[in-house]
C-alpha atoms as one frame of an Amber mdcrd trajectory, in Angstrom:
protein
   0.000   0.000   0.000   2.782   2.442   0.983   4.745   1.816  -2.215   1.671
   2.342  -4.364   0.832   5.662  -2.716   4.447   6.827  -2.946   4.574   6.080
  -6.678   1.262   7.842  -7.146   2.584  10.982  -5.489   5.980  10.842  -7.194
   4.640  11.039 -10.757   2.803  14.377 -10.410   5.756  15.771  -8.410   8.189
  14.944 -11.240   5.765  16.410 -13.796   5.436  19.620 -11.740   9.241  19.857
 -11.388   9.673  19.387 -15.146   7.232  22.204 -15.879   8.903  24.457 -13.344
  12.380  23.910 -14.778  11.199  24.504 -18.326   9.182  27.594 -17.455  12.488
  29.491 -17.442  14.156  28.588 -20.733  17.922  28.346 -20.873  19.477  30.651
 -23.428  23.015  29.453 -22.658  22.700  26.059 -24.318  26.397  25.143 -24.156
  28.921  26.330 -21.587  32.231  24.516 -21.179  33.135  26.403 -18.025  33.598
  29.577 -20.067  30.838  31.783 -18.653  30.522  32.213 -14.867  27.140  31.998
 -13.164  26.696  35.771 -12.792  27.155  36.228 -16.548  24.853  33.318 -17.366
  22.206  34.798 -15.051  22.406  38.171 -16.822  22.140  36.516 -20.239  19.138
  34.506 -19.073  17.483  37.671 -17.765  17.913  39.535 -21.052  16.947  36.504
 -23.127  13.797  35.862 -21.144  12.632  39.471 -21.353  13.261  39.591 -25.110
  11.334  36.342 -25.562   8.385  37.641 -23.562   8.196  40.939 -25.462   9.039
  39.861 -29.031   8.785  36.071 -29.217  12.442  35.902 -30.350  14.918  33.608
 -28.588  18.615  34.506 -28.572  20.949  31.678 -27.555  24.658  31.302 -26.777
  26.828  28.214 -27.231  30.267  28.634 -25.623  32.523  25.604 -26.095  36.246
  25.048 -25.739  36.630  23.328 -29.111  34.665  21.819 -31.984  36.467  18.456
 -31.900  37.276  18.649 -35.580  33.802  19.758 -36.638  33.052  22.784 -38.803
  31.453  25.614 -36.823  28.558  25.964 -39.268  27.833  22.236 -39.042  28.008
  22.488 -35.240  25.589  25.416 -35.226  23.111  23.713 -37.541  23.180  20.632
 -35.343  22.374  22.725 -32.261  19.718  24.755 -34.045  17.586  21.658 -34.689
  16.494  21.761 -31.051  15.944  25.518 -30.773  12.622  27.330 -30.680  12.014
  29.519 -33.739  12.434  32.351 -34.384  15.958  32.218 -32.960  19.450  33.702
 -33.095  22.421  31.584 -32.052  25.793  33.073 -31.087  28.526  30.411 -31.025
  32.145  30.562 -29.901  34.796  27.819 -29.930  37.660  29.184 -27.850  40.511
  26.827 -28.773  39.543  26.842 -32.456  39.315  30.654 -32.395  35.983  30.521
 -34.193  32.930  32.698 -33.619  29.736  32.955 -35.644  26.051  33.848 -35.543
  23.177  32.117 -37.321  19.472  32.887 -37.200  16.044  31.970 -38.481  15.411
  33.418 -41.935  12.709  35.755 -40.695  15.210  37.534 -38.415  17.677  38.528
 -41.156  16.632  42.171 -40.951  16.129  42.378 -37.199  19.829  42.844 -36.344
  23.119  43.564 -38.096  25.300  40.454 -37.961  28.225  42.072 -39.784  28.260
  44.963 -37.322  28.144  42.707 -34.262  31.058  40.598 -35.574  33.053  43.524
 -36.942  36.706  43.598 -35.788  36.687  47.409 -35.622  36.307  49.012 -32.170
  33.876  51.664 -33.421  31.501  48.998 -34.731  31.984  45.462 -33.427  30.806
  44.493 -29.972  32.582  41.134 -29.623  35.931  40.895 -31.432  37.457  44.157
 -30.118  36.951  42.928 -26.544  37.858  39.343 -27.421  41.230  40.314 -28.908
  42.146  43.041 -26.414  45.558  42.550 -24.802  44.945  41.850 -21.109  46.347
  39.614 -18.387  43.115  37.610 -18.195  41.964  36.211 -21.589  39.086  34.393
 -19.878  37.702  37.725 -18.675  37.978  38.997 -22.258  35.820  36.137 -23.498
  33.233  36.670 -20.774  33.008  40.417 -21.450  32.933  39.951 -25.228  30.107
  37.402 -25.179  28.017  39.366 -22.691  28.531  42.578 -24.645  27.751  40.899
 -27.972  24.655  39.194 -26.585  23.407  42.494 -25.149  23.968  44.188 -28.504
  21.989  41.503 -30.355  18.996  41.511 -28.003  18.881  45.319 -27.982  18.938
  45.476 -31.774  16.140  42.910 -31.993  14.112  44.741 -29.347  14.560  48.042
 -31.168  13.391  46.469 -34.428  10.137  45.554 -32.654   9.938  49.009 -31.014
  10.140  47.591 -27.502  12.424  48.519 -24.611  14.267  45.984 -22.498  14.552
  46.857 -18.814  17.378  44.341 -18.421  19.463  45.646 -21.342  22.712  47.580
 -20.960  21.577  50.610 -22.934  24.108  53.427 -22.655  26.632  51.148 -20.954
  27.450  49.628 -24.338  27.955  53.040 -25.872  30.434  53.911 -23.109  32.402
  50.721 -23.792  32.486  51.548 -27.509  33.681  55.091 -26.828  36.503  53.859
 -24.587  37.572  51.336 -27.222  37.518  54.009 -29.898  39.722  56.300 -27.826
  42.192  53.490 -27.112  42.241  52.355 -30.736  42.798  55.791 -32.218  45.223
  56.650 -29.451  47.404  53.642 -30.333  47.323  54.552 -34.031  48.322  58.150
 -33.266  51.176  56.968 -31.040  52.486  54.691 -33.800  52.317  57.560 -36.307
  54.147  59.915 -33.941  56.837  57.314 -33.244  57.247  56.688 -36.957  57.562
  60.411 -37.741  60.041  60.976 -34.897  62.045  57.968 -36.056  62.226  59.336
 -39.595  63.214  62.792 -38.332  66.023  61.325 -36.229  67.344  59.334 -39.207
  67.229  62.413 -41.433  69.020  64.483 -38.761  71.876  61.981 -38.584  72.514
  62.170 -42.341
């Protein structure tokens, strides 16, 4: 009698737990120890709000390597289990590969080329990813969070909705700092080159 009752209570409990866990969808579908919990939580917050307000799901897959697979093949394999319409940002750290794919209907909802641009005044991932720092792992974390925020904000703007969880002007500040650093380095190189030429000419 006891075993029968216990089994009868266990089934609805498991069903309730399953519904509860799936009520909050995971937008970080792969994470090989690359993104810490605080970053994952922020991504989930932005992803959930975007989903609620636009119906669009933006996912991240952060893996160490592709194990010999092509990144596009890897992305397509993952996308089979994603809810449409979707955007998927994928990074393979050891392979030094990063890409974004999306459902066809989202082609005009965000600018993929801008997000993945290597230039500090445009791109929101690669400039942070390739910045020279003592902690490359922190670079990856910042780059993915910044890129994800850029994508969800662009999508939200295309639907004329505002995300309370988005970074907003914080992204613009990051871009401005990167621009200053980038142009500052270029100017320094030019000055050093000119001074070097002047010194050589003076010695002649």
